[in-house]
Every structure is written in C-alpha cells, then in structure tokens.
Backbone as a chain_set.jsonl record, in Angstrom:
{"seq": "MKKISTLLFLLLIAPQFALAAYGLEEAGGNLPQGQGATFSDKLASALGSVIGSFLAFLGVIFLVLMIAGGFIWMTASGDESKVTKARNMIVAAVIGLIIVLSAYAITAYLGDSVIGSIK", "coords": {"N": [[12.228, -41.48, -4.253], [10.587, -40.252, -2.534], [12.329, -38.329, -1.513], [12.571, -36.69, -3.722], [10.089, -35.753, -4.162], [9.715, -34.326, -1.761], [11.698, -32.371, -1.859], [10.817, -31.006, -4.277], [8.255, -30.119, -3.347], [9.136, -28.342, -1.375], [10.559, -26.567, -2.858], [8.597, -25.335, -4.198], [6.832, -24.357, -2.28], [8.477, -22.546, -0.531], [9.099, -20.13, -1.973], [6.516, -19.009, -2.048], [5.927, -18.424, 0.72], [7.728, -16.378, 1.031], [6.975, -14.51, -0.737], [4.401, -13.966, 0.216], [5.066, -12.866, 2.656], [6.516, -10.627, 1.744], [4.44, -9.319, 0.472], [2.772, -8.573, 2.708], [4.555, -6.833, 3.987], [4.86, -4.828, 2.081], [2.246, -3.888, 1.745], [1.189, -1.354, 1.929], [1.842, 0.021, -0.414], [-0.12, -0.388, -2.385], [-2.285, 1.094, -1.544], [-4.517, 3.73, -1.373], [-3.259, 7.089, -1.472], [-2.509, 9.421, 1.108], [-4.701, 10.543, 3.733], [-6.777, 8.782, 3.66], [-6.188, 6.109, 3.873], [-7.011, 3.685, 5.793], [-6.74, 1.548, 8.749], [-8.345, -0.728, 8.14], [-8.172, -0.749, 5.426], [-5.6, -1.253, 4.985], [-5.36, -3.685, 6.082], [-7.13, -5.189, 4.437], [-5.637, -5.011, 2.058], [-3.287, -6.379, 2.701], [-4.381, -8.932, 3.239], [-5.4, -9.549, 0.812], [-3.034, -9.731, -0.692], [-1.787, -11.891, 0.46], [-3.861, -13.864, -0.062], [-3.803, -13.811, -2.795], [-1.113, -14.799, -3.361], [-1.509, -17.385, -2.275], [-3.443, -18.397, -4.04], [-1.992, -18.303, -6.364], [-0.065, -20.243, -5.849], [-1.682, -22.519, -5.532], [-2.496, -22.689, -8.26], [-0.126, -23.383, -9.391], [0.198, -25.949, -8.318], [-2.005, -27.238, -9.496], [-1.327, -27.076, -12.282], [1.057, -28.776, -12.118], [-0.086, -31.157, -11.372], [-1.694, -31.652, -13.631], [0.124, -31.839, -15.695], [1.67, -34.083, -14.623], [-0.345, -36.023, -14.661], [-0.905, -36.201, -17.384], [1.582, -36.919, -18.348], [1.782, -39.585, -17.221], [-0.322, -40.732, -18.462], [0.412, -40.646, -21.185], [2.732, -42.227, -21.011], [1.729, -44.653, -20.556], [1.469, -46.907, -22.121], [-0.595, -48.614, -22.99], [-1.315, -49.8, -20.681], [-4.014, -50.433, -18.756], [-4.562, -49.838, -16.08], [-2.678, -47.744, -15.472], [-3.562, -45.788, -17.199], [-6.146, -45.404, -16.09], [-5.44, -44.48, -13.595], [-4.095, -42.076, -14.265], [-6.127, -40.614, -15.559], [-7.971, -40.356, -13.448], [-6.171, -38.769, -11.786], [-6.153, -36.309, -13.278], [-8.915, -35.661, -13.418], [-9.399, -35.243, -10.653], [-7.687, -33.051, -10.191], [-8.93, -31.145, -11.781], [-11.418, -30.977, -10.561], [-10.61, -30.078, -8.024], [-9.477, -27.525, -8.754], [-11.918, -26.229, -9.548], [-13.343, -26.185, -7.115], [-11.652, -24.619, -5.562], [-11.659, -22.136, -7.083], [-14.433, -21.539, -6.93], [-14.79, -21.281, -4.233], [-13.191, -19.037, -3.781], [-14.58, -17.055, -5.349], [-17.111, -17.058, -3.936], [-16.242, -16.112, -1.465], [-15.05, -13.639, -2.162], [-17.355, -12.31, -3.107], [-19.05, -12.42, -0.689], [-17.297, -10.954, 0.921], [-17.183, -8.5, -0.365], [-19.883, -7.767, -0.072], [-20.074, -7.616, 2.706], [-18.127, -5.667, 3.392], [-19.181, -3.591, 1.942], [-21.59, -3.083, 3.345], [-20.673, -2.181, 5.716], [-19.323, 0.213, 5.119]], "CA": [[11.073, -40.79, -4.892], [10.014, -39.491, -1.494], [13.187, -37.164, -1.396], [12.431, -35.789, -4.888], [8.789, -35.039, -3.882], [9.852, -33.414, -0.714], [12.327, -31.273, -2.507], [9.902, -30.264, -5.099], [7.298, -29.42, -2.44], [9.856, -27.267, -0.645], [10.928, -25.495, -3.772], [7.352, -24.761, -4.661], [6.248, -23.637, -1.046], [9.267, -21.57, 0.162], [8.862, -18.85, -2.593], [5.185, -18.504, -1.745], [5.928, -17.749, 1.956], [8.498, -15.191, 0.975], [6.096, -13.568, -1.582], [3.352, -13.5, 1.093], [5.676, -11.971, 3.677], [6.811, -9.305, 1.1], [3.135, -8.672, 0.33], [2.404, -8.036, 3.964], [5.465, -5.67, 4.135], [4.634, -3.798, 1.045], [0.819, -3.645, 1.499], [0.882, 0.148, 1.85], [2.086, 0.444, -1.742], [-1.405, -0.467, -3.17], [-3.303, 1.807, -0.909], [-4.782, 5.284, -1.715], [-2.356, 7.958, -0.753], [-3.102, 10.428, 1.939], [-5.287, 10.179, 4.951], [-7.834, 7.865, 3.434], [-5.706, 4.689, 4.025], [-7.275, 3.365, 7.233], [-6.318, 0.143, 9.12], [-9.171, -1.678, 7.402], [-7.667, -0.647, 4.001], [-4.239, -1.918, 4.996], [-5.638, -5.189, 6.325], [-7.68, -5.767, 3.185], [-4.646, -5.09, 1.06], [-2.453, -7.453, 3.166], [-5.114, -10.239, 3.13], [-5.441, -9.658, -0.707], [-1.75, -10.21, -1.203], [-1.768, -13.42, 0.93], [-4.75, -14.756, -0.813], [-3.274, -13.845, -4.215], [-0.033, -15.661, -3.369], [-2.01, -18.749, -2.071], [-3.988, -18.922, -5.226], [-0.889, -18.647, -7.36], [0.56, -21.539, -5.428], [-2.624, -23.537, -6.039], [-2.375, -22.721, -9.713], [1.045, -24.139, -9.77], [-0.061, -27.368, -7.976], [-2.936, -27.764, -10.529], [-0.513, -27.249, -13.422], [1.923, -29.844, -11.819], [-0.821, -32.31, -11.379], [-2.092, -31.82, -14.947], [1.373, -32.383, -16.364], [2.01, -35.424, -14.148], [-1.358, -36.988, -15.1], [-0.656, -36.296, -18.92], [2.78, -37.827, -18.571], [1.436, -40.913, -16.792], [-1.207, -41.218, -19.555], [1.251, -40.812, -22.353], [3.68, -43.312, -20.906], [0.972, -45.866, -20.025], [1.766, -48.043, -23.06], [-1.743, -49.452, -23.12], [-1.7, -50.372, -19.461], [-5.308, -49.778, -18.437], [-4.472, -49.326, -14.693], [-1.992, -46.549, -15.549], [-4.528, -44.886, -17.828], [-7.207, -44.97, -15.083], [-4.732, -43.647, -12.605], [-3.819, -40.656, -14.938], [-7.461, -40.052, -15.726], [-8.357, -40.01, -12.001], [-5.511, -37.642, -11.311], [-6.556, -35.162, -13.996], [-10.205, -35.291, -13.016], [-9.265, -34.698, -9.328], [-7.046, -31.7, -10.269], [-9.849, -30.287, -12.281], [-12.367, -30.758, -9.453], [-9.931, -29.225, -6.965], [-9.454, -26.154, -9.267], [-13.259, -25.734, -9.552], [-13.63, -26.049, -5.736], [-10.885, -23.402, -5.139], [-12.316, -20.941, -7.684], [-15.733, -21.367, -6.399], [-14.514, -20.766, -2.784], [-12.668, -17.603, -3.918], [-15.712, -16.35, -5.851], [-18.106, -16.829, -2.752], [-15.554, -15.294, -0.442], [-15.038, -12.272, -2.813], [-18.723, -11.856, -3.119], [-19.435, -12.116, 0.534], [-16.538, -9.92, 1.466], [-17.735, -7.145, -0.905], [-21.144, -7.447, 0.548], [-19.965, -7.219, 4.093], [-17.438, -4.286, 3.391], [-20.209, -2.584, 1.353], [-22.637, -2.773, 4.253], [-20.038, -1.48, 6.747], [-19.0, 1.545, 4.757]], "C": [[10.561, -39.794, -3.806], [11.026, -38.16, -1.298], [12.92, -36.281, -2.576], [11.128, -34.965, -4.583], [8.875, -34.075, -2.833], [10.573, -32.098, -1.105], [11.535, -30.366, -3.421], [8.848, -29.505, -4.376], [7.957, -28.193, -1.816], [10.184, -26.128, -1.62], [9.62, -24.719, -4.296], [6.654, -23.887, -3.507], [7.069, -22.484, -0.557], [9.104, -20.255, -0.583], [7.456, -18.22, -2.201], [5.085, -17.842, -0.325], [6.659, -16.485, 1.886], [7.66, -14.075, 0.189], [4.92, -13.011, -0.572], [3.954, -12.531, 2.192], [6.049, -10.615, 3.089], [5.558, -8.648, 0.851], [2.626, -8.08, 1.509], [3.257, -6.793, 4.266], [5.145, -4.586, 3.355], [3.141, -3.392, 0.841], [0.452, -2.226, 1.403], [1.119, 0.644, 0.429], [0.858, 0.424, -2.627], [-2.515, 0.327, -2.692], [-3.431, 3.232, -1.582], [-3.882, 6.136, -0.909], [-3.003, 8.94, -0.023], [-3.813, 9.878, 3.132], [-6.366, 9.19, 4.814], [-7.454, 6.414, 3.713], [-5.888, 4.326, 5.505], [-6.617, 1.931, 7.454], [-7.062, -0.893, 8.364], [-8.61, -1.883, 5.931], [-6.509, -1.449, 3.95], [-4.411, -3.375, 5.288], [-6.293, -5.896, 5.168], [-6.584, -5.91, 2.131], [-3.668, -6.228, 1.372], [-3.084, -8.77, 2.908], [-5.209, -10.481, 1.59], [-4.187, -10.246, -1.284], [-1.517, -11.532, -0.721], [-2.592, -14.273, 0.121], [-4.25, -14.983, -2.239], [-2.063, -14.842, -4.368], [-0.521, -17.097, -3.297], [-2.662, -19.23, -3.43], [-3.044, -19.147, -6.374], [-0.261, -19.96, -7.11], [-0.42, -22.71, -5.855], [-2.635, -23.742, -7.523], [-1.219, -23.562, -10.14], [0.873, -25.618, -9.368], [-1.029, -27.934, -9.055], [-2.097, -28.007, -11.794], [0.415, -28.451, -13.319], [1.11, -31.206, -11.922], [-1.353, -32.655, -12.755], [-0.993, -32.417, -15.753], [1.694, -33.807, -15.959], [0.999, -36.458, -14.653], [-1.255, -37.195, -16.709], [0.489, -37.121, -19.171], [2.56, -39.26, -18.338], [0.65, -41.554, -17.975], [-0.414, -41.526, -20.784], [2.253, -41.931, -22.382], [2.994, -44.654, -20.432], [1.236, -47.157, -20.862], [0.677, -49.111, -23.131], [-2.124, -50.081, -21.767], [-3.007, -49.721, -18.95], [-5.259, -49.233, -17.058], [-3.77, -48.029, -14.642], [-2.895, -45.379, -16.216], [-5.577, -44.386, -16.837], [-6.646, -44.168, -14.01], [-4.616, -42.234, -13.071], [-5.179, -39.9, -15.014], [-8.061, -39.538, -14.338], [-7.582, -38.846, -11.481], [-5.915, -36.286, -12.011], [-8.03, -34.701, -13.573], [-10.139, -34.705, -11.638], [-8.75, -33.377, -9.366], [-8.135, -30.751, -10.816], [-10.929, -29.884, -11.304], [-11.795, -29.894, -8.355], [-9.883, -27.793, -7.409], [-10.84, -25.546, -9.192], [-13.708, -25.365, -8.07], [-12.967, -24.621, -5.237], [-11.401, -22.119, -5.736], [-13.729, -20.611, -7.127], [-15.673, -20.68, -5.021], [-14.036, -19.292, -2.888], [-13.847, -16.682, -4.409], [-16.695, -16.086, -4.731], [-17.583, -15.905, -1.863], [-15.502, -13.869, -1.003], [-16.392, -11.579, -2.692], [-19.265, -11.425, -1.821], [-18.67, -10.987, 1.289], [-16.91, -8.572, 0.96], [-18.949, -6.792, -0.245], [-21.018, -6.906, 1.975], [-19.225, -5.806, 4.225], [-18.354, -3.286, 2.866], [-21.288, -2.105, 2.492], [-22.018, -1.923, 5.459], [-19.763, -0.018, 6.333], [-20.234, 2.265, 4.436]], "O": [[10.164, -38.67, -4.113], [10.552, -37.074, -0.965], [13.059, -35.072, -2.392], [11.071, -33.742, -4.716], [8.203, -33.045, -2.903], [10.179, -30.978, -0.778], [11.588, -29.139, -3.335], [8.553, -28.364, -4.729], [7.352, -27.122, -1.756], [10.108, -24.943, -1.296], [9.691, -23.581, -4.759], [6.012, -22.869, -3.766], [6.479, -21.473, -0.176], [8.969, -19.247, 0.11], [7.334, -17.003, -2.062], [4.332, -16.889, -0.127], [6.302, -15.544, 2.596], [7.713, -12.887, 0.504], [4.57, -11.832, -0.56], [3.348, -11.52, 2.549], [5.944, -9.586, 3.756], [5.522, -7.426, 0.995], [2.006, -7.027, 1.367], [2.726, -5.796, 4.755], [5.13, -3.454, 3.838], [2.813, -2.661, -0.094], [-0.578, -1.918, 0.804], [0.575, 1.7, 0.106], [0.814, 1.2, -3.581], [-3.596, 0.312, -3.281], [-2.525, 3.751, -2.234], [-3.754, 5.904, 0.293], [-4.072, 9.365, -0.462], [-3.509, 8.749, 3.517], [-6.876, 8.752, 5.846], [-8.339, 5.562, 3.782], [-5.037, 4.619, 6.345], [-6.079, 1.281, 6.558], [-6.46, -1.888, 7.961], [-8.597, -2.972, 5.358], [-6.337, -2.261, 3.04], [-3.665, -4.21, 4.777], [-6.042, -7.079, 4.938], [-6.614, -6.875, 1.367], [-3.255, -6.96, 0.472], [-2.42, -9.675, 2.403], [-5.088, -11.633, 1.174], [-4.2, -11.089, -2.181], [-1.029, -12.341, -1.51], [-2.141, -15.311, -0.365], [-4.258, -16.081, -2.794], [-1.988, -15.603, -5.332], [-0.088, -17.949, -4.073], [-2.42, -20.355, -3.868], [-3.233, -20.018, -7.223], [0.046, -20.712, -8.035], [-0.008, -23.71, -6.443], [-2.773, -24.871, -7.995], [-1.289, -24.337, -11.094], [1.398, -26.478, -10.075], [-0.83, -29.074, -9.473], [-2.172, -29.109, -12.338], [0.587, -29.135, -14.327], [1.577, -32.203, -12.473], [-1.472, -33.841, -13.063], [-1.192, -33.423, -16.434], [1.96, -34.654, -16.811], [1.355, -37.578, -15.018], [-1.513, -38.287, -17.215], [0.475, -37.956, -20.075], [3.041, -40.104, -19.093], [0.899, -42.68, -18.405], [-0.572, -42.599, -21.368], [2.61, -42.506, -23.411], [3.645, -45.599, -19.988], [1.221, -48.282, -20.364], [0.94, -50.301, -23.3], [-3.117, -50.804, -21.681], [-3.029, -48.508, -18.744], [-5.883, -48.197, -16.828], [-4.175, -47.19, -13.838], [-2.909, -44.224, -15.789], [-5.869, -43.195, -16.732], [-7.294, -43.24, -13.526], [-4.991, -41.298, -12.365], [-5.321, -38.75, -14.596], [-8.559, -38.42, -14.21], [-8.152, -37.985, -10.81], [-5.993, -35.253, -11.346], [-8.295, -33.51, -13.408], [-10.8, -33.688, -11.425], [-9.274, -32.527, -8.647], [-8.236, -29.625, -10.328], [-11.321, -28.723, -11.189], [-12.501, -29.04, -7.818], [-10.187, -26.896, -6.622], [-10.94, -24.388, -8.786], [-14.368, -24.348, -7.856], [-13.586, -23.723, -4.666], [-11.574, -21.124, -5.032], [-14.07, -19.447, -6.913], [-16.361, -19.705, -4.716], [-14.478, -18.436, -2.122], [-14.024, -15.599, -3.851], [-17.102, -14.934, -4.579], [-18.267, -14.966, -1.457], [-15.914, -12.951, -0.295], [-16.517, -10.441, -2.24], [-19.84, -10.345, -1.687], [-19.208, -10.232, 2.099], [-16.96, -7.602, 1.716], [-19.122, -5.638, 0.146], [-21.681, -5.959, 2.398], [-19.615, -4.937, 5.004], [-18.312, -2.147, 3.331], [-21.751, -0.965, 2.534], [-22.695, -1.114, 6.093], [-19.96, 0.89, 7.14], [-20.188, 3.447, 4.094]]}, "num_chains": 1, "name": "protein.A"}
C-alpha cells in the first residue's frame, strides 16, 4: 500500500512542478506588450502561474480525498468505524479546501491593496 501511495503522490506532484517551471519560463506571454512590462509585472505573472499550479494541485488532492472518503463510506458494509473514518476524511477535506480558498482570497485582497498603493 505504501508503494502505491508513493507512486500516486509522485504522479500527482511531478506534473505540477513541470507546469510551474513552464509557467515561470513563459511568464512573459501574459504580460502587456511593449515597454510597460516591468520586472514587477513579470514577477507578478510568474508568481501567479506558480500559485495557480499549486491551487490546481490542491484541488486534485481535495478531489482524491473526497473520492476516497466516499469509496470507504460506500464499502463500509455497516461497519460504524469505517463510516466514521470516511466521514472524518470528507469533513477534513472540506475544511482544508475552505482554509486554502480563504488563504487565497486574503492573499489576493492584500496583494491587490499593496500593489495598488505602490502604483
């Protein structure tokens, strides 16, 4: 089981690093053309690409946890300990998603406020 979980983890993580590296390399593609593209614009675009890849990865983790919790619940066959384990897994996944989305919203708001006050 440990080998399977390690393999699954690597299959989910490796593409994210590749996408993040590609996003850093191609960050100039999303910038306004001409002389207006400053270093801070490039940095913001690169960070946006990395954060977007990371959030996509967290979304995949959430989906996997929800499916695993649902599968455990469906195959519990009336075993109350398995149902409790599945319910706790689903609740933890939802709480984790709420925390991640809240952190993103706070960071986006503060980032816009700071960038707005600099410009």
